[in-house]
C-alpha positions in Angstrom: 10.3 10.1 8.1 9.5 7.2 10.5 8.9 9.6 13.4 6.3 11.5 11.3 4.3 8.5 10.1 2.1 8.3 13.2 0.9 11.9 12.4 -0.8 10.7 9.1 -4.5 10.9 9.6 -5.9 10.2 6.2 -6.8 6.7 4.8 -3.7 4.8 3.7 -3.4 1.7 1.6 0.1 0.1 1.5 1.0 -2.0 -1.5 4.3 -3.6 -0.6 5.9 -5.6 -3.4 6.2 -9.0 -1.7 9.0 -10.3 -3.9 11.4 -7.5 -2.8 12.7 -8.2 0.8 14.0 -4.6 1.1 10.8 -2.9 0.1 8.6 -5.3 2.0 10.7 -5.3 5.3 8.7 -3.7 8.1 5.5 -3.3 6.3 2.4 -3.5 8.4 4.2 -2.7 11.6 1.4 -0.2 12.6 3.4 3.0 12.0 0.3 4.6 10.5 -2.8 3.9 12.6 -5.6 2.4 10.6 -3.5 1.7 7.5 -4.3 -1.4 5.5 -1.8 -3.5 3.6 -2.4 -5.6 0.5 0.6 -7.9 -0.3 1.2 -8.1 -4.0 2.8 -11.4 -5.0 5.5 -11.2 -7.5 5.9 -7.4 -7.2 9.4 -5.9 -7.1 10.6 -2.3 -6.5 9.3 -1.0 -9.8 5.9 -2.5 -9.0 3.7 0.2 -10.5 5.7 0.0 -13.8 6.1 -3.8 -13.6 2.4 -4.6 -13.0 0.4 -1.5 -13.9 -2.9 -3.3 -14.2 -2.6 -5.0 -10.8 -1.4 -1.7 -9.2 -4.3 0.2 -10.7 -6.9 -2.4 -9.6 -5.6 -2.3 -6.0 -5.8 1.5 -6.0 -9.3 1.6 -7.5 -10.5 -1.0 -5.0 -9.1 1.0 -2.1 -10.7 4.2 -3.3 -14.1 2.5 -3.9 -14.0 1.2 -0.3 -13.0 4.5 1.3 -15.1 6.8 -1.0 -18.1 4.8 -2.3 -20.2 6.3 -5.1 -23.1 8.4 -3.9 
């Protein structure tokens, strides 16, 4: 998988769960050119299930920046 990451050409927003050292390890290392990362404090591996409101807000903010309303 890591070898194919540089081939990604669409907008990417990483949401690494900061409280999980295994999931957070290596985030933001530039594997996907132009990807942005938002560190989520207190998040663990089940981050979307653990903090659904925070997860949804981060996704909606990313989409609004990349695809503003016309």
